[in-house]
DONUNU-679559 format. One record per residue (C-alpha): x, y, z. Coordinates in steps of 0.1 Angstrom, whole numbers, padded with zeros to 4 digits, always signed. Example, Ala and Ser with C-alpha at 12.3 -4.5 7.8 and 13.67 -1.06 7.14 Angstrom:
residues 2
+0123-0045+0078;+0137-0011+0071;
***
This chain:
residues 808
-0173+0240-0169;-0156+0212-0153;-0157+0196-0188;-0140+0226-0204;-0114+0225-0177;-0104+0190-0187;-0104+0199-0223;-0080+0226-0217;-0054+0205-0196;-0055+0176-0220;-0047+0202-0247;-0021+0216-0224;-0007+0180-0220;-0009+0173-0258;+0014+0205-0263;+0040+0194-0244;+0041+0156-0259;+0048+0171-0295;+0073+0196-0284;+0107+0183-0297;+0128+0186-0267;+0162+0193-0286;+0144+0223-0303;+0129+0238-0270;+0166+0237-0257;+0176+0254-0290;+0150+0280-0290;+0161+0285-0253;+0199+0290-0263;+0193+0313-0292;+0174+0337-0266;+0199+0334-0239;+0239+0333-0249;+0249+0318-0220;+0234+0285-0226;+0244+0285-0265;+0263+0251-0258;+0244+0222-0275;+0232+0196-0250;+0229+0161-0253;+0213+0131-0234;+0225+0097-0222;+0199+0075-0213;+0192+0035-0212;+0180+0009-0186;+0199-0006-0156;+0190-0040-0146;+0207-0067-0123;+0235-0090-0138;+0222-0121-0124;+0186-0123-0133;+0182-0093-0159;+0154-0075-0132;+0154-0037-0138;+0166-0022-0109;+0144+0006-0095;+0160+0037-0077;+0193+0034-0086;+0217+0069-0087;+0234+0079-0121;+0257+0109-0110;+0275+0128-0136;+0307+0139-0117;+0317+0166-0141;+0284+0181-0143;+0274+0175-0106;+0239+0165-0118;+0223+0131-0121;+0193+0110-0123;+0176+0078-0108;+0160+0052-0123;+0124+0049-0125;+0099+0021-0120;+0112-0001-0149;+0147+0008-0147;+0151+0037-0174;+0173+0067-0166;+0180+0099-0189;+0208+0128-0182;+0211+0154-0199;+0243+0174-0201;+0265+0200-0225;+0290+0185-0250;+0317+0168-0237;+0334+0137-0219;+0319+0126-0187;+0320+0100-0160;+0287+0082-0150;+0288+0071-0112;+0264+0043-0110;+0255+0033-0075;+0230+0008-0057;+0232-0003-0024;+0240-0039-0021;+0258-0038-0056;+0291-0031-0070;+0293+0002-0079;+0306+0014-0118;+0319+0043-0135;+0313+0047-0171;+0330+0071-0195;+0308+0086-0224;+0314+0109-0248;+0290+0135-0262;+0297+0152-0291;+0272+0153-0321;+0242+0131-0307;+0227+0113-0278;+0243+0079-0265;+0222+0046-0254;+0237+0032-0223;+0224+0000-0211;+0241-0012-0176;+0239-0044-0157;+0252-0040-0122;+0265-0071-0099;+0258-0079-0064;+0289-0074-0044;+0305-0105-0036;+0307-0098+0002;+0269-0095+0015;+0270-0061+0033;+0265-0061+0071;+0235-0038+0071;+0198-0036+0071;+0184-0020+0042;+0148-0004+0048;+0149+0010+0014;+0172-0003-0016;+0186+0033-0027;+0215+0053-0033;+0239+0063-0006;+0226+0091+0017;+0191+0092-0004;+0173+0100+0027;+0186+0135+0030;+0196+0141-0011;+0162+0126-0023;+0133+0151-0024;+0110+0124-0013;+0098+0128+0023;+0072+0103+0042;+0083+0078+0021;+0099+0045+0029;+0110+0014+0005;+0114-0022+0020;+0135-0045+0006;+0125-0080+0003;+0156-0092+0017;+0149-0070+0050;+0118-0085+0049;+0131-0120+0052;+0149-0114+0083;+0120-0097+0104;+0105-0123+0128;+0071-0131+0115;+0035-0148+0126;+0044-0186+0122;+0073-0178+0105;+0063-0164+0073;+0075-0133+0059;+0046-0106+0053;+0045-0073+0038;+0017-0055+0056;+0032-0065+0094;+0063-0056+0081;+0055-0019+0073;+0039-0017+0106;+0073-0015+0120;+0076+0020+0105;+0068+0054+0119;+0035+0065+0110;+0016+0029+0103;-0005+0011+0129;-0032-0012+0131;-0061-0017+0153;-0050-0050+0164;-0041-0086+0156;-0067-0103+0134;-0078-0064+0120;-0075-0062+0082;-0054-0038+0064;-0036-0007+0084;-0039+0027+0093;-0019+0056+0082;-0013+0089+0097;-0051+0086+0113;-0067+0073+0082;-0089+0047+0082;-0079+0012+0059;-0101+0021+0029;-0079+0056+0027;-0052+0036+0016;-0045+0027-0020;-0031-0007-0022;-0016-0013-0060;-0001-0050-0069;+0015-0035-0106;-0008-0006-0105;-0040-0026-0104;-0057-0016-0070;-0063-0043-0042;-0095-0039-0021;-0088-0064+0005;-0051-0071+0011;-0053-0094+0039;-0057-0134+0042;-0070-0148+0075;-0087-0114+0089;-0052-0096+0086;-0031-0124+0098;-0010-0125+0065;-0012-0101+0032;-0019-0114-0001;+0016-0104-0013;+0037-0136-0021;+0071-0122-0009;+0089-0149-0035;+0072-0130-0063;+0075-0096-0048;+0104-0070-0064;+0096-0038-0049;+0076-0022-0020;+0071+0016-0016;+0050+0032+0011;+0039+0071+0007;+0025+0086+0038;+0030+0125+0028;+0043+0145-0004;+0022+0123-0029;+0032+0131-0062;+0005+0142-0087;+0004+0110-0105;-0014+0090-0076;-0050+0097-0067;-0083+0081-0056;-0073+0079-0019;-0064+0104+0010;-0041+0086+0036;-0015+0066+0015;-0001+0048-0015;+0012+0016-0009;+0029+0005-0044;+0039-0029-0047;+0054-0041-0079;+0058-0078-0090;+0094-0092-0098;+0095-0097-0141;+0112-0133-0139;+0147-0145-0142;+0158-0134-0178;+0192-0154-0173;+0185-0187-0162;+0157-0213-0149;+0151-0206-0111;+0131-0227-0085;+0121-0211-0052;+0098-0225-0023;+0095-0227+0013;+0074-0253+0039;+0061-0238+0068;+0034-0245+0099;+0006-0227+0083;+0014-0230+0047;+0038-0237+0020;+0050-0218-0013;+0065-0222-0045;+0077-0202-0076;+0091-0205-0107;+0106-0184-0132;+0128-0187-0165;+0138-0168-0196;+0116-0164-0227;+0123-0162-0264;+0160-0163-0259;+0164-0139-0232;+0139-0113-0250;+0115-0119-0222;+0107-0140-0190;+0083-0150-0166;+0077-0161-0132;+0045-0178-0111;+0041-0184-0077;+0017-0198-0057;+0005-0206-0019;-0017-0227+0000;-0025-0233+0036;-0032-0264+0049;-0044-0255+0086;-0080-0271+0080;-0063-0304+0067;-0038-0306+0098;-0066-0299+0123;-0093-0326+0108;-0080-0352+0133;-0086-0331+0162;-0122-0320+0155;-0153-0333+0169;-0176-0350+0144;-0198-0318+0140;-0171-0298+0127;-0154-0327+0101;-0152-0312+0070;-0143-0278+0081;-0128-0254+0055;-0105-0226+0066;-0079-0224+0044;-0064-0196+0017;-0049-0199-0015;-0030-0173-0041;-0014-0176-0073;+0007-0146-0088;+0019-0149-0123;+0040-0120-0145;+0054-0122-0181;+0072-0097-0202;+0085-0091-0238;+0111-0069-0252;+0098-0063-0286;+0127-0039-0294;+0148-0014-0280;+0121+0008-0276;+0090-0014-0268;+0085-0037-0239;+0051-0052-0229;+0042-0068-0195;+0015-0090-0184;+0008-0095-0146;-0020-0111-0127;-0033-0125-0089;-0058-0147-0079;-0064-0152-0045;-0092-0167-0023;-0099-0175+0016;-0125-0199+0027;-0137-0198+0063;-0165-0221+0080;-0184-0253+0083;-0218-0258+0080;-0220-0218+0080;-0191-0199+0065;-0179-0173+0039;-0151-0167+0017;-0138-0136-0002;-0109-0129-0025;-0093-0108-0051;-0085-0109-0087;-0063-0086-0107;-0051-0084-0143;-0027-0059-0155;-0012-0049-0190;+0018-0024-0198;+0034-0010-0226;+0067+0010-0222;+0078+0027-0250;+0106+0048-0255;+0099+0079-0278;+0131+0095-0275;+0160+0100-0252;+0140+0122-0235;+0105+0110-0236;+0091+0074-0218;+0058+0064-0216;+0041+0037-0199;+0006+0027-0205;-0014+0005-0179;-0047-0011-0184;-0060-0033-0156;-0089-0054-0144;-0098-0058-0105;-0123-0077-0089;-0132-0082-0049;-0159-0102-0039;-0171-0121-0007;-0200-0145-0004;-0219-0154+0031;-0236-0191+0028;-0257-0205+0057;-0253-0240+0046;-0221-0248+0029;-0227-0281+0024;-0262-0280+0013;-0269-0307+0037;-0308-0293+0032;-0313-0277-0001;-0347-0268+0008;-0335-0241+0035;-0305-0220+0030;-0295-0183+0026;-0266-0168+0005;-0257-0133+0001;-0226-0121-0024;-0214-0088-0029;-0183-0075-0054;-0168-0044-0067;-0152-0044-0101;-0127-0018-0120;-0117-0014-0153;-0092+0013-0163;-0067+0028-0185;-0037+0048-0176;-0011+0067-0196;+0021+0081-0178;+0047+0103-0196;+0083+0113-0185;+0099+0139-0199;+0138+0146-0193;+0148+0181-0197;+0181+0183-0181;+0176+0196-0145;+0139+0189-0145;+0118+0157-0151;+0084+0164-0163;+0055+0137-0159;+0022+0141-0170;-0009+0120-0179;-0039+0109-0169;-0064+0080-0159;-0101+0068-0165;-0117+0041-0141;-0152+0024-0149;-0165+0014-0111;-0191-0013-0110;-0204-0019-0073;-0227-0047-0066;-0237-0039-0029;-0256-0073-0025;-0273-0099-0039;-0292-0126-0017;-0307-0159-0025;-0330-0176+0002;-0345-0209-0002;-0375-0220+0023;-0393-0255+0020;-0379-0256-0016;-0392-0219-0028;-0362-0201-0041;-0363-0165-0041;-0337-0137-0050;-0334-0103-0041;-0311-0079-0033;-0296-0042-0042;-0290-0030-0077;-0255-0023-0089;-0243+0011-0087;-0221+0023-0116;-0193+0055-0116;-0167+0070-0140;-0137+0082-0125;-0115+0104-0145;-0081+0125-0138;-0055+0145-0156;-0021+0153-0138;+0013+0171-0148;+0040+0177-0123;+0076+0186-0123;+0106+0174-0105;+0133+0209-0107;+0169+0210-0093;+0168+0252-0089;+0201+0248-0074;+0227+0226-0058;+0209+0230-0025;+0171+0235-0034;+0150+0209-0053;+0113+0212-0058;+0087+0190-0069;+0054+0203-0077;+0021+0194-0098;-0013+0195-0099;-0041+0170-0104;-0078+0173-0116;-0102+0145-0109;-0137+0145-0120;-0161+0118-0107;-0196+0110-0124;-0220+0088-0103;-0244+0072-0135;-0271+0054-0142;-0289+0030-0144;-0301+0035-0108;-0324+0050-0082;-0314+0084-0064;-0329+0093-0029;-0336+0128-0016;-0333+0128+0020;-0350+0153+0045;-0324+0174+0059;-0344+0188+0083;-0343+0155+0102;-0326+0148+0138;-0290+0143+0133;-0291+0112+0154;-0318+0093+0134;-0326+0078+0102;-0333+0107+0075;-0368+0099+0058;-0369+0097+0021;-0387+0124+0008;-0382+0118-0031;-0369+0088-0054;-0356+0093-0089;-0348+0067-0116;-0320+0073-0138;-0314+0051-0171;-0282+0038-0185;-0251+0063-0183;-0275+0092-0173;-0254+0113-0151;-0268+0112-0116;-0243+0136-0096;-0208+0151-0106;-0180+0161-0083;-0145+0175-0095;-0116+0185-0074;-0082+0202-0080;-0055+0184-0062;-0023+0205-0058;+0008+0191-0047;+0041+0204-0036;+0072+0193-0022;+0109+0210-0014;+0142+0198-0001;+0167+0225+0010;+0203+0207+0017;+0219+0225+0048;+0249+0203+0044;+0264+0172+0026;+0246+0151+0054;+0215+0169+0065;+0184+0187+0047;+0153+0201+0056;+0119+0190+0039;+0087+0204+0032;+0055+0191+0016;+0017+0199+0012;-0008+0178-0008;-0046+0178-0012;-0064+0140-0021;-0098+0136-0032;-0116+0098-0025;-0147+0090-0042;-0150+0056-0032;-0160+0045+0006;-0158+0014+0026;-0189+0013+0049;-0180-0006+0080;-0193+0004+0117;-0172-0026+0132;-0141-0019+0157;-0117-0038+0131;-0130-0038+0093;-0138-0072+0078;-0140-0088+0044;-0180-0085+0047;-0177-0046+0045;-0194-0028+0016;-0180-0005-0006;-0202+0022-0023;-0196+0050-0045;-0202+0090-0036;-0237+0100-0046;-0259+0130-0045;-0259+0123-0008;-0222+0109+0001;-0201+0136-0006;-0164+0126-0017;-0137+0127+0010;-0107+0154+0010;-0077+0153+0026;-0053+0183+0030;-0018+0174+0049;+0013+0197+0056;+0043+0181+0066;+0081+0192+0075;+0110+0171+0083;+0146+0172+0094;+0169+0148+0081;+0204+0137+0092;+0231+0111+0084;+0262+0106+0105;+0290+0084+0110;+0310+0066+0083;+0298+0030+0070;+0321+0001+0074;+0329-0001+0039;+0332+0037+0035;+0303+0048+0013;+0275+0062+0027;+0266+0071+0065;+0265+0046+0094;+0232+0062+0108;+0202+0078+0091;+0180+0099+0114;+0150+0119+0106;+0120+0138+0124;+0085+0146+0107;+0056+0165+0118;+0027+0167+0102;-0009+0179+0102;-0039+0166+0082;-0077+0183+0074;-0102+0160+0066;-0136+0168+0052;-0170+0146+0044;-0159+0115+0070;-0186+0087+0069;-0199+0078+0102;-0233+0058+0112;-0264+0067+0136;-0268+0045+0166;-0280+0011+0153;-0274+0014+0117;-0283-0014+0093;-0254-0016+0067;-0264-0052+0052;-0287-0050+0021;-0300-0018+0031;-0314-0003+0003;-0321+0032+0021;-0283+0030+0036;-0276+0066+0030;-0302+0077+0051;-0285+0060+0080;-0250+0075+0072;-0235+0108+0089;-0210+0131+0077;-0184+0152+0096;-0149+0164+0097;-0116+0150+0111;-0082+0163+0119;-0048+0141+0126;-0015+0156+0138;+0016+0140+0148;+0054+0136+0151;+0073+0108+0138;+0109+0098+0149;+0130+0076+0133;+0169+0062+0136;+0185+0034+0117;+0220+0021+0118;+0229+0005+0081;+0261-0012+0087;+0281-0032+0110;+0274-0064+0130;+0242-0052+0148;+0221-0031+0130;+0184-0021+0128;+0159+0007+0138;+0138+0023+0162;+0108+0044+0153;+0084+0064+0177;+0053+0080+0169;+0035+0106+0190;-0001+0111+0172;-0035+0123+0175;-0064+0114+0154;-0101+0128+0158;-0139+0129+0142;-0164+0157+0148;-0198+0146+0135;-0231+0164+0140;-0256+0140+0159;-0224+0121+0180;-0206+0124+0211;-0228+0155+0217;-0212+0169+0187;-0181+0173+0204;-0149+0161+0190;-0139+0124+0199;-0108+0102+0190;-0116+0076+0161;-0114+0035+0168;-0078+0036+0151;-0064+0065+0174;-0030+0057+0191;-0011+0083+0211;+0021+0062+0212;+0037+0036+0193;+0074+0027+0196;+0088-0001+0176;+0124-0018+0171;+0142-0040+0145;+0173-0056+0155;+0195-0077+0130;+0222-0092+0142;+0250-0109+0119;+0278-0124+0146;+0312-0131+0124;+0319-0161+0148;+0289-0178+0135;+0287-0176+0096;+0261-0197+0091;+0238-0179+0116;+0221-0149+0119;+0194-0134+0142;+0166-0107+0144;+0142-0092+0170;+0114-0067+0169;+0095-0050+0197;+0064-0032+0196;+0049-0009+0224;+0014+0011+0217;-0011+0029+0234;-0047+0009+0235;-0069+0018+0209;-0104+0036+0221;-0134+0021+0224;-0172+0030+0237;-0178+0016+0274;-0211+0023+0292;-0212+0049+0315;-0244+0037+0338;-0263+0013+0346;-0300+0004+0354;-0320-0020+0368;-0359-0022+0365;-0378-0050+0377;-0346-0074+0373;-0338-0061+0338;-0304-0046+0340;-0296-0016+0312;-0263-0004+0305;-0262+0034+0290;-0236+0047+0270;-0225+0085+0271;-0202+0095+0245;-0183+0078+0217;-0149+0059+0221;-0149+0075+0257;-0121+0048+0273;-0089+0029+0261;-0081-0008+0262;-0053-0015+0279;-0017-0008+0259;-0003-0032+0236;+0033-0047+0238;+0050-0078+0221;+0084-0090+0214;+0094-0115+0187;+0127-0135+0181;+0141-0154+0149;+0170-0171+0139;+0183-0182+0104;+0202-0212+0098;+0220-0213+0063;+0225-0242+0043;+0263-0252+0034;+0272-0238+0002;+0289-0267-0019;+0308-0258-0052;+0292-0260-0086;+0259-0265-0068;+0232-0240-0073;+0210-0251-0044;+0208-0225-0016;+0186-0232+0016;+0181-0221+0049;+0160-0227+0083;+0140-0199+0098;+0133-0206+0135;+0110-0180+0151;+0091-0173+0184;+0060-0149+0180;+0050-0130+0214;+0078-0145+0233;+0066-0136+0269;+0028-0146+0261;+0016-0112+0267;-0024-0113+0265;-0027-0085+0244;-0065-0073+0242;-0078-0067+0209;-0113-0059+0226;-0130-0052+0259;-0167-0062+0259;-0192-0063+0289;-0216-0090+0301;-0236-0100+0330;-0219-0123+0357;-0231-0161+0355;-0235-0163+0392;-0248-0128+0398;-0267-0110+0369;-0267-0079+0390;-0226-0076+0386;-0214-0064+0349;-0184-0077+0345;-0156-0067+0314;-0143-0095+0296;-0107-0090+0276;-0108-0107+0242;-0071-0116+0230;-0069-0131+0198;-0032-0146+0208;-0025-0150+0244;+0004-0173+0243;+0038-0178+0226;+0038-0192+0189;+0069-0209+0178;+0074-0218+0142;+0100-0233+0119;+0101-0228+0079;+0125-0242+0053;+0132-0225+0023;+0146-0233-0009;+0162-0221-0043;+0176-0240-0070;
***
């Protein structure tokens, strides 16, 4: 039945592709005399005049028709209107507005446009580079786009610009604490975020245990975070989508960028290819804390390795006006340890083909490879090759994904599909004892994940806009491998016995899951500067991160849904009020943007663990996993000043995240380890007119402490002290707050010189707050009968830094 559903959907999509849009419109005109006038399409690419980069989210508005379009992720747009002469107003924040006149009489028109940056830098912060009043007029809600120029202004740890840390300043986004990998969105765990780098998934987005992200800001073009109202072309995770797009490279002239900081340095180079028909960029980073620390280490720690590096590259080639190909890749690794240590890293490779079938039909086909692996080694230096222990784990994905966009006047139809082959290698180990080497571990697991989707964005009336669609996902857990049948009558709080085992051959189906995933969003404009928005989405997630630590680590294990592990399901409904007010200094757009969003999320099949679960190299891991339900709800308040000498934003989130798992916490609801009731963040950017070369910035964060499980009773028997815990996450650690400051000094600009440079001075944790990452308990050294609580802080002091950035 499920295969028949896929065949039916595929046939429907194929039918939509072969329909000639013009013929479809002609047939509609015959049936409806009011639409008898011929309609034609204006389409093309909009790019940056300085470097040829395609611009995402540019507004193309047809004044006379009162309609328009927004460029897609590759800078392509299409607008269909009746025969006539029109003025197209093309606008993008930070760029000069252009008006192009076109006449449509008997054919479609191709119009490519290059936009120039405004000659005078706007005194404004841009959380998302977008059209004017876009937060009110766009149907998207629970979405933030972060401009790289804004990222470079935000104070950062050790002066290094970071994507992941920056999005944590937005409403609904949080983290367990400093030193925690990943981020949490609206009550979701870190594995419930789909992190994409040029459409390839990144399974660990952090360097140095979460202190930095894997995204090199010199190579990043666009960052988009989707927390709700997720379109049907996205799937596979149930909390959020972080879509990071890389630069295509300067297609106009060679360019060299770099920076030298206290912890690492970076360098990027980009230039045109094939006489401007293509371009490329290559960017690299390497930390050197290990080198700087060597003189201060004792003899036992000499030769310690703790560093990271990454390399990002992308190239593109325009074959002709209808075909463009892209190739992008990422390679990064962290190494940590002395005699004993571990390393982890990501590798991605994406190739894409853009094809314009007609002025109305656009295709992007992506094929990618993604690999995340780690290893743990007891003897990094192999001082004693006779005795050591090493374990390795990885997850590898291969995928192909065609995406179509069909522009139909006042609606845009998107449809396509995706097929992913997952290869899970949960752990192999090599042990040497007195020269006797043995290899053992867990067998690989395989799965096929397929999906088809269709969606439509429709302008119903001047005030009402809808976006709706559906996605069908089909997951097959396949052989070779073993499947276990568990005793479901065993006590819920203990390991369940294995009552049967079956071996499957290569390609043989072990378990199948299928899910319909409807998506819906609506926007109603109350006025030119205010609107109401509503969204609902259902999402399914078939792969899981196994971790029972307070903050996930690079050594956690990914596993597929099996006959014993069901896919995670999330249903989320959200509503919001968006309001702009005041006029900006330059007269376009509003001075302030404000919004209030509320959401409620229902979660099914949430993984938890019995007490004392063994997660490492455990063949029968599934017998120690529990499944429960969850709920997350809250309100997010956001206000931003977009213009003026002093600008920035303030966000406040009031939220609750809970789980209920039979066998835990007496079967009662309990807060998750990443639940934060209150989170307040603010960003302040100052451009004083008197100090033309200086600008300043500050961020402040205040958040409730995260839940923790503390002992509730203490017993002493014959001098032995025992602690008893009653309840899961029954206390909270103290609240978190931190102030960061930064100042940037621009270098002097010399006539006829291409060089640009600046110095960035920053202070992280200005008043040296000892924010607790966790609290643990131990016996007092002087009196073992006394149990004392110990607060552990990652950064307990202020951290100054300086970075020099340059561009040629």
